Every structure is written in C-alpha cells, then in structure tokens.
C-alpha positions, 0 to 999 in steps of 0.5 A: 524459547528464551526470555530476556528482559532489558531494564532500559527504557525503550529507544527507537533506532535513530536515522543515520546521519551523514557528514562530509570529510575530505570530499567523501561522505560518511554515515553514522548512527546517532550518539543516543542510539549508539549509547542505547544499543551498547547498554543493551548489548552489555545486558544481553551478553550477560543474560545469554548463555551459549552460541549464536542462533544460526537457524530461522527465529521468531522474535516477540518484543514488548517495548514498555515505556514508563507510564506518564504522570497524566496516566497515573490517576486513581481511575486509570487501570493498574496494569499495562496500557497500549501506547500509540506514541513515540518511539515508533514500534518498528524503530525499536524493533530495529534497535533490538534486532541490531543489539541482538546481532551485536551481542552475538545472540543471532548470527544475522538479523536476516534470520528473523522470519517472524516478528511481533512487537507491542508498544505498552505503557508500564504498570503504575510506578514501574520503570520502562523495559524491553522484553524479548522472547526468542523462539527457533522455528524448529521449536515452534514445529517448523511451520508459520501460520499461513496468512489465511489462518492469521489470528490477532491477539 
C-alpha cells in the first residue's frame, strides 16, 4: 500500500476542446487542467520511489477542497465534511488517474480495477489537498468483494 498526498486544490478533468486548423480538427486539454496535471505529476514523481505498477490496482482518492467561509462558523464541526459540489468526483478521479499514468506510477489507468473517491471539505483553516492510496490487488488478497457483499462506509 502506498499513500501519496498532493498539496493541491482538487481540480476536475476539463472537457477536451477542439480547434480547426488547415481543415483538420485538433483536440486538446484545457490549459487549467494541463497546469494542474503538470503540478500533480511533479509532486507524484518526487514522492514515488520505484518502477511503474504493472498489476491490477485499487485506488482510493480523497479530494479535499478548502472549506468555504460559510462553513467556518463556531457552530460548524471542526473535522472533514462531505462535499456535494463542484468539481465532480468523477472528473477529479480522471485527472488523478491521468497524473498517475503520466508520472509513471501506474503503467496504464486500465489497470485500475477498483476505484473509490470521496469529495470532502477540509478541516477549518486547512488548505485543499488530494490524498491517493494505491494498493495492488495481490496485496489485498487477490480478491475483490462480490456485489452481493458490498459494504458501504
């Protein structure tokens, strides 16, 4: 099991943009997404020691956004809060998986066979961050729970 923390505000993967030049369409990633992925790759490479994972892997992502001022009152709880707001959890997962692949931590994001993502607000006074936990399926016993025995947190 590997735990990696990205001291970056969570960013969802932007929709691809298309431009036409010389009669040909060219798709590209929006600049804000590209900048976030580049920063994430730099952090990931500095924290990762070893070769790329080439086995099926379980990925757990906590995307923790900075808490808005409206939730920093004395009566609000001090710990992490559930966040049902932008960026969407699935888009954050896409950006994180692409960064893991570009940083050569996983060979290909098709190796992710079990994915969990939680969208949260940070503790009072803390900045946003993304916490990624990687576990190869062999470390987890080589078996994933069946749908019938799925347990919710």
